[in-house]
C-alpha positions, 0 to 999 in steps of 0.5 A: 610405651612406644607407639608404632609407626605404621607407614607403608601399612594399610589402615585397619579394616573397621566399620564405623557406626555413624549417624546421618540425620536420625538414621544409623549408617555403617561406614567402612574404612574402604568407604573412607580411604579406597581410591582417595588421598586422605588426611587424618588426625586422631585425638583423645576426645571431643570437647577437650581443650587442646582438641577444641581450641587448636587441633580441630580449628586449624585443620578446618582452616587449612582444609581448602589448602590440603584439597588444593594440594591433592587431598580429597578429604580431612577426617577427625577421629576420636574414641567417642560415639556418633552423637557426641562427634556430630554435636562437637562438629556443629559446635566447632562449625568445622564445615571442612572436616568429616568427624568419624566416631571410633566409638569402640576404639577399634580403629585406634586399637588396630593402629596401636594407638589405643591408650588407657586414660582411666586415671582421668576418667576417660577409659580407653582413648586414642593417642594423638597423631596425624597421618596421610593415607593414599588408597588405604595405605599410610604414607606418613605419620606424625605421632606425639611423643610419649610424655605425661599429659597431652602433648601437641607438637607434631600432629598439627595441620601446619606440620602435615601440610608442610610435608605435603607441600612445603611451598603451600600458601595459607589462605587469606582469612576474611571477616566482614562485620555486617548488619541485617538489611544493610545494602552496603553490606550486601554490596561488599559480600557480592564483591568478595563473592565475585572475586572468589573470596570466601569470608566469615560474616559476623552480624552486629546487634544486641542479639549477637553481642557485637554492639556499636561500641564493639564495632568502634573499638575494633575499627574506629568507625560506627558504620557497616560493613567493616572488612578485615583481610589477613588481619588488616582492616580494609574498611567499608564497601568503597574501601574494599572495592579500591583494595580489590582493584589494587591487588 
């Protein structure tokens, strides 16, 4: 089976059944795409291995870079209902992506991407692809090859970002290990915030499973905070202050 490349065409006119809190809300393709530059990636199903471990996390990581390069929104589409998509978004902590439920497969069908996955109990699902859409018109598509299984080679976030801007710089990911009530941790977080640096905070303690032994194994130290930037161990609050002064 061949999957159509719809570059130059408008996206299908579809109404998505979404949930906002406890209420249903209809969202049209015009609501999502009209007057907007949008990155879309579509995938076979929520909670499936490749989708959860690679496809969604990387788009979430690079969403700020997409937006810095003129993209207004990053959308994830799957032939799943609104309840499943909302639960999956929370499970993924994908705060930079909007998850769109194509519950009846209408959008996937309109794109020519609806495939039969009944052999593995999925029913009708979307083929995996990504695209750049400007004001409802498809500018570029990256469609996975028609091969058995679940190919994932061209619809990734990095490929689409390179198309938009080959010189785009990946953000430096920052993680800080902290403990509740630690004033030095607060100081380190304030330093990062004052420099406009986004970070992920991991609390240590028995409840989180990040113990003092984990901390020592990772850093060789038993104190918090411990800061990592782009895979490099910076150290505590004083170390962070010196690092930020030097860059």
